[in-house]
C-alpha positions as CSV (number, residue, x, y, z in Angstrom):
1,M,-13.1,1.8,26.6
2,T,-10.5,1.6,28.4
3,G,-8.0,0.4,26.6
4,S,-9.3,1.4,22.5
5,D,-7.1,1.9,20.0
6,L,-7.3,5.8,19.7
7,A,-5.0,6.6,16.7
8,S,-6.9,4.3,14.7
9,M,-10.2,6.0,15.1
10,P,-12.0,7.5,12.1
11,L,-12.7,11.5,13.9
12,G,-15.7,10.8,14.0
13,Q,-15.6,7.7,16.1
14,L,-13.4,9.2,18.0
15,E,-15.8,12.3,18.8
16,Q,-18.2,9.1,19.7
17,W,-15.4,8.0,22.2
18,A,-15.0,11.5,23.3
19,E,-19.1,12.0,24.0
20,N,-19.3,8.3,25.8
21,N,-16.8,8.8,28.2
22,G,-18.0,12.8,29.2
23,I,-15.3,14.3,27.6
24,Q,-15.3,17.8,25.2
25,K,-15.7,17.7,21.2
26,Y,-13.1,19.5,20.9
27,R,-10.5,16.9,22.5
28,A,-11.4,14.4,20.0
29,R,-10.2,17.0,17.2
30,Q,-7.4,17.6,18.8
31,L,-6.4,14.0,19.7
32,F,-7.0,13.3,15.7
33,R,-5.0,16.0,14.9
34,W,-2.3,15.2,17.5
35,F,-1.9,12.4,15.9
36,H,-2.7,12.2,11.8
37,A,-1.8,15.7,11.2
38,K,1.2,16.3,13.0
39,G,2.0,12.3,13.5
40,I,2.7,12.5,17.5
41,Y,1.8,9.4,19.4
42,D,3.4,10.4,22.7
43,Y,1.1,12.7,24.8
44,S,3.1,13.9,26.8
45,R,3.8,15.9,23.3
46,M,0.5,17.3,23.3
47,T,0.9,19.9,24.8
48,D,-2.7,21.6,24.4
49,L,-4.3,18.8,26.4
50,S,-4.6,19.5,30.3
51,R,-1.8,17.7,32.2
52,D,-4.2,15.4,33.8
53,F,-6.4,14.4,30.9
54,R,-2.3,13.3,29.2
55,R,-2.0,10.9,32.4
56,L,-5.6,9.5,31.9
57,L,-4.6,8.9,28.5
58,E,-1.4,7.2,29.0
59,E,-2.4,5.4,31.7
60,Q,-5.8,3.9,30.0
61,Y,-4.9,4.3,26.2
62,P,-1.7,3.7,25.5
63,L,0.0,3.8,21.8
64,S,2.7,2.4,20.0
65,L,3.8,3.9,16.8
66,P,5.5,1.5,14.8
67,R,9.2,1.6,15.5
68,I,11.6,2.4,12.3
69,V,15.1,-0.6,12.6
70,E,17.0,-0.2,9.8
71,V,17.0,2.1,7.0
72,R,18.9,0.9,4.3
73,K,19.5,3.9,1.2
74,A,20.0,2.8,-2.7
75,S,22.2,5.2,-4.9
76,D,19.1,5.7,-6.5
77,G,18.2,7.6,-3.3
78,T,15.0,5.0,-2.1
79,H,14.7,4.4,1.1
80,K,14.3,0.4,2.7
81,F,12.5,0.8,6.3
82,R,12.3,-2.3,8.3
83,F,9.7,-1.5,11.0
84,R,9.3,-3.2,14.5
85,L,5.4,-3.3,15.6
86,E,4.2,-3.5,19.3
87,D,4.4,-7.0,19.6
88,G,7.4,-7.6,18.0
89,L,6.5,-8.9,14.2
90,E,8.0,-7.0,11.9
91,I,7.2,-5.4,8.5
92,E,8.6,-3.6,5.9
93,G,8.0,-0.2,3.8
94,V,10.0,1.9,0.7
95,W,10.3,5.1,-0.1
96,M,10.8,6.0,-3.4
97,P,12.4,10.5,-4.0
98,E,11.6,11.8,-7.5
99,E,11.4,14.7,-9.1
100,R,7.8,16.0,-7.9
101,R,6.8,13.8,-5.8
102,R,8.0,12.1,-2.9
103,T,6.0,8.4,-2.9
104,L,6.2,6.2,0.5
105,C,4.9,2.2,0.1
106,V,3.0,1.0,2.8
107,S,2.2,-2.6,4.4
108,T,-1.2,-3.3,5.2
109,Q,-0.6,-6.6,6.5
110,V,2.4,-9.4,8.1
111,G,3.2,-11.4,5.1
112,C,0.0,-12.4,2.7
113,A,-2.1,-15.2,1.8
114,M,-2.4,-14.3,-1.9
115,G,0.1,-16.7,-2.8
116,C,1.4,-15.1,-5.9
117,R,4.4,-17.1,-7.2
118,F,6.8,-14.6,-7.9
119,C,6.0,-12.3,-4.7
120,A,8.6,-12.8,-1.9
121,T,5.9,-11.7,0.7
122,A,3.9,-14.6,-0.4
123,S,6.7,-16.8,1.2
124,M,5.5,-15.9,4.8
125,G,2.0,-17.1,4.3
126,L,0.3,-14.3,6.6
127,V,0.4,-13.8,10.2
128,R,-1.9,-10.9,10.9
129,N,-3.1,-7.9,9.1
130,L,-2.7,-4.1,10.3
131,K,-4.3,-1.8,12.8
132,V,-5.2,1.3,11.3
133,S,-2.4,3.0,13.7
134,E,-0.3,0.3,12.6
135,I,-0.8,1.8,8.6
136,M,-0.7,5.3,10.3
137,G,2.5,4.8,12.0
138,Q,4.6,4.5,8.8
139,L,3.8,7.4,7.2
140,H,4.1,9.3,10.7
141,A,7.7,7.6,11.9
142,V,8.8,8.5,7.8
143,S,7.7,11.7,7.5
144,A,9.3,11.9,11.0
145,F,12.5,10.3,9.9
146,L,13.0,12.4,7.1
147,S,12.0,16.0,8.7
148,Q,14.8,14.8,11.5
149,K,17.1,15.2,7.9
150,G,15.4,18.5,7.2
151,M,13.1,17.7,5.1
152,D,10.1,19.7,3.9
153,R,7.2,17.6,3.0
154,P,8.7,14.4,2.9
155,V,6.2,12.4,1.3
156,T,3.5,13.7,-1.2
157,N,1.8,10.1,-2.6
158,V,0.9,7.2,-0.6
159,V,1.2,3.8,-2.5
160,F,-0.4,0.7,-1.2
161,I,1.9,-1.5,-3.0
162,G,3.5,-3.4,0.3
163,M,3.5,-6.3,2.1
164,G,-0.1,-8.3,2.1
165,E,-3.3,-7.9,-0.3
166,P,-5.2,-4.3,0.6
167,L,-8.5,-5.7,0.3
168,A,-7.6,-8.7,2.3
169,N,-7.4,-5.7,5.5
170,M,-10.4,-3.5,2.7
171,E,-12.4,-2.0,6.4
172,R,-8.7,-0.9,7.8
173,V,-7.5,0.4,4.7
174,A,-10.7,2.4,4.5
175,T,-10.4,4.0,7.5
176,A,-6.8,4.5,7.2
177,V,-7.4,6.3,3.9
178,G,-9.9,8.4,5.0
179,I,-7.8,9.5,7.7
180,M,-5.1,10.5,5.1
181,L,-7.1,12.2,3.2
182,H,-9.0,14.5,6.5
183,P,-7.8,18.0,6.3
184,L,-7.7,17.7,9.7
185,G,-5.3,14.5,9.1
186,A,-2.6,14.1,6.8
187,G,-4.3,15.9,4.2
188,L,-3.3,14.5,1.4
189,S,-5.1,14.4,-2.7
190,R,-7.2,11.5,-3.2
191,R,-5.3,11.9,-6.7
192,H,-2.3,11.1,-4.7
193,I,-2.8,7.4,-2.9
194,T,-3.1,4.6,-5.3
195,V,-4.3,0.8,-3.6
196,S,-3.6,-2.0,-5.2
197,T,-5.0,-5.4,-5.2
198,A,-4.4,-9.0,-7.0
199,G,-8.0,-8.9,-7.8
200,L,-10.2,-9.2,-4.8
201,V,-13.1,-8.6,-6.9
202,P,-15.8,-8.1,-3.9
203,A,-14.4,-5.9,-2.1
204,M,-13.2,-3.6,-5.4
205,P,-16.2,-1.6,-5.8
206,K,-16.4,-1.4,-2.0
207,L,-13.7,0.2,-1.8
208,M,-14.5,2.9,-4.0
209,E,-17.8,3.4,-3.0
210,R,-15.7,4.2,0.6
211,V,-12.9,6.1,-0.9
212,P,-13.2,6.1,-4.7
213,V,-9.0,6.8,-4.7
214,K,-7.2,5.8,-7.6
215,L,-7.0,1.7,-7.9
216,A,-3.9,-0.6,-9.6
217,V,-5.1,-4.4,-10.0
218,S,-2.4,-6.3,-10.4
219,L,-2.6,-8.7,-13.4
220,N,0.4,-10.6,-14.6
221,A,-1.3,-12.7,-17.4
222,A,-3.8,-12.5,-19.9
223,N,-5.7,-15.8,-20.3
224,D,-6.4,-18.3,-17.0
225,E,-4.0,-21.0,-17.5
226,I,-1.0,-18.7,-17.1
227,R,-2.6,-16.1,-14.5
228,S,-3.6,-19.0,-12.0
229,S,-0.6,-20.3,-13.1
230,I,1.3,-17.5,-10.9
231,M,-1.7,-16.3,-8.6
232,P,-4.1,-19.1,-7.2
233,I,-6.3,-15.8,-6.4
234,N,-7.5,-16.4,-10.3
235,D,-8.7,-20.0,-9.5
236,K,-11.4,-17.9,-7.1
237,W,-11.8,-14.9,-9.5
238,P,-10.6,-15.8,-13.0
239,L,-10.3,-13.2,-15.1
240,V,-13.5,-12.5,-16.7
241,R,-15.3,-11.7,-13.4
242,L,-12.2,-9.7,-12.8
243,I,-12.0,-7.7,-16.2
244,E,-16.6,-7.8,-15.4
245,C,-16.3,-6.1,-12.6
246,C,-13.3,-3.2,-13.7
247,R,-15.2,-2.3,-16.7
248,S,-18.8,-2.0,-13.9
249,L,-16.9,0.4,-11.2
250,E,-17.6,3.8,-11.2
251,L,-14.8,6.2,-11.7
252,K,-14.3,9.7,-11.6
253,H,-14.1,11.2,-14.6
254,T,-10.3,11.7,-15.3
255,D,-9.6,8.4,-13.6
256,R,-8.2,5.6,-15.3
257,I,-7.5,1.8,-13.8
258,T,-3.6,1.0,-13.3
259,F,-3.0,-2.8,-14.8
260,E,0.5,-3.6,-13.0
261,Y,2.0,-6.4,-15.5
262,V,5.4,-8.1,-14.1
263,M,6.9,-9.3,-16.4
264,L,8.1,-12.8,-16.3
265,K,11.1,-14.0,-18.7
266,G,9.1,-16.8,-21.4
267,V,6.2,-17.4,-18.8
268,N,4.0,-13.6,-19.6
269,D,6.3,-11.7,-22.0
270,S,5.8,-13.3,-25.6
271,D,3.4,-11.1,-28.4
272,D,0.6,-13.1,-28.6
273,D,0.6,-12.5,-24.8
274,A,0.7,-8.6,-25.5
275,I,-1.9,-9.1,-28.3
276,R,-3.7,-11.0,-25.8
277,L,-3.7,-7.8,-23.4
278,A,-4.2,-5.8,-25.6
279,K,-8.0,-7.5,-26.5
280,L,-8.9,-8.3,-23.0
281,L,-8.7,-4.4,-22.1
282,S,-10.0,-3.2,-25.0
283,G,-12.7,-0.4,-24.0
284,I,-11.3,0.1,-20.8
285,S,-10.3,3.4,-19.1
286,C,-6.6,2.5,-18.2
287,K,-3.0,2.8,-18.3
288,V,-0.5,-0.5,-18.4
289,N,2.7,-0.5,-15.7
290,L,5.2,-2.9,-17.2
291,I,6.9,-3.9,-14.3
292,P,10.5,-6.5,-15.4
293,Y,10.5,-9.1,-12.7
294,N,12.9,-8.1,-9.7
295,E,14.4,-11.3,-9.2
296,S,14.5,-12.5,-5.4
297,E,16.6,-16.1,-4.5
298,N,14.6,-19.7,-5.4
299,S,11.8,-17.6,-7.3
300,G,12.4,-19.8,-10.5
301,F,11.6,-16.9,-12.1
302,E,13.7,-14.9,-14.4
303,R,13.7,-10.7,-15.4
304,P,13.6,-10.6,-19.6
305,E,15.6,-9.1,-21.5
306,P,15.9,-5.0,-22.0
307,E,14.2,-5.6,-25.7
308,R,11.5,-8.3,-25.2
309,V,10.4,-5.8,-22.5
310,E,10.2,-2.3,-25.2
311,R,8.9,-5.2,-27.9
312,F,6.5,-5.6,-25.4
313,Q,5.8,-2.0,-25.1
314,Q,5.2,-0.9,-28.2
315,L,2.9,-3.8,-29.2
316,L,0.7,-2.1,-27.0
317,I,1.5,1.1,-26.9
318,Q,0.4,0.4,-31.4
319,R,-2.7,-0.5,-30.0
320,N,-3.7,2.6,-28.5
321,F,-2.8,2.1,-25.0
322,S,-1.0,4.5,-22.4
323,V,2.2,2.0,-21.3
324,F,4.8,2.5,-18.5
325,V,7.4,0.3,-17.6
326,R,8.8,0.7,-14.2
327,K,11.8,1.4,-13.1
328,S,13.2,-0.9,-10.5
329,R,13.9,1.0,-7.8
330,G,15.9,0.6,-4.9
331,A,16.0,-3.2,-6.6
332,E,20.4,-3.4,-4.8
333,L,18.6,-3.3,-1.0
334,A,15.7,-6.1,-2.3
335,A,13.5,-3.0,-2.1
336,G,11.4,-3.1,-5.3
337,C,8.1,-4.9,-6.3
338,G,7.6,-8.4,-5.1
339,Q,10.5,-8.1,-2.8
340,L,9.3,-7.4,0.5
341,V,9.3,-9.8,3.2
342,T,10.0,-10.6,7.0
343,D,10.5,-13.7,9.0
344,G,7.1,-12.9,10.6
345,A,9.0,-13.7,13.8
346,R,8.6,-12.3,16.7
347,N,11.7,-10.4,17.5
348,T,12.5,-11.0,21.1
349,G,15.9,-8.9,20.8
């Protein structure tokens, strides 16, 4: 298995790798802790491994942590990170500090194939899926960067809502989540990890069976005509299928699905839209996140007025829904929801 990406393996697979190569199993646990509890991808720093073993690993199993090549900080404390991958491709992620939590938004693909018209990432198309180590590496790189600035526990929450459709890279996303949850890995709570999807219906129950974390569904419309006009995936998985799937999911007792609703002026923000949305979601254990559109260049969409957003929210609250209006974090950096984008090209500089 020379050349295998050891940092992409769950613990069981790493232990199997050790056994297959005549290496004691406890070495796999040591490696797993170095990778995912300490965020170290440099074998030379793994001081409880013998020099000969480290040399073998360096020669036969090279690793590469996504490298932070740009950090921009907004006035609200939000940081936008640009990472360069081993092949020169670039992705973005966002770190958002709040009073009781510090949330990292991670990417799962270079680009995205979903084609959502309001999302800047869609303009890239899909370049490739990220490896498990590249997903985990975003967490490790940001944690190391902020720890060097004296911050204790810099990441408490992770949301899979960056570049890409997480469920289009489901196997690797599920593996990464499992590593984040593992007590020998990142050790995060399942209630502190959220995976967002545009609505890949077949993959949703599979994810929840593998890793029962919090689920967010990017809904954005309450009828098929509007949703199909802004989200091409709705042509394949229309609302009746999506909502049927949401109703059938076996959630933990206290869990609720989050429905994300990007509000587009004159498109999906009317009183009738709010009333239709309430009827559509009736009986589902859920909350609704209203996201006033973060404007992107040449998108053709506009952000609704605050009064319109408040009216929409109140119509849902009157119908007994928990409704939150998401603050626009890092908007000055184009770090808000739907604004992450790179040129998708190899950087030879």
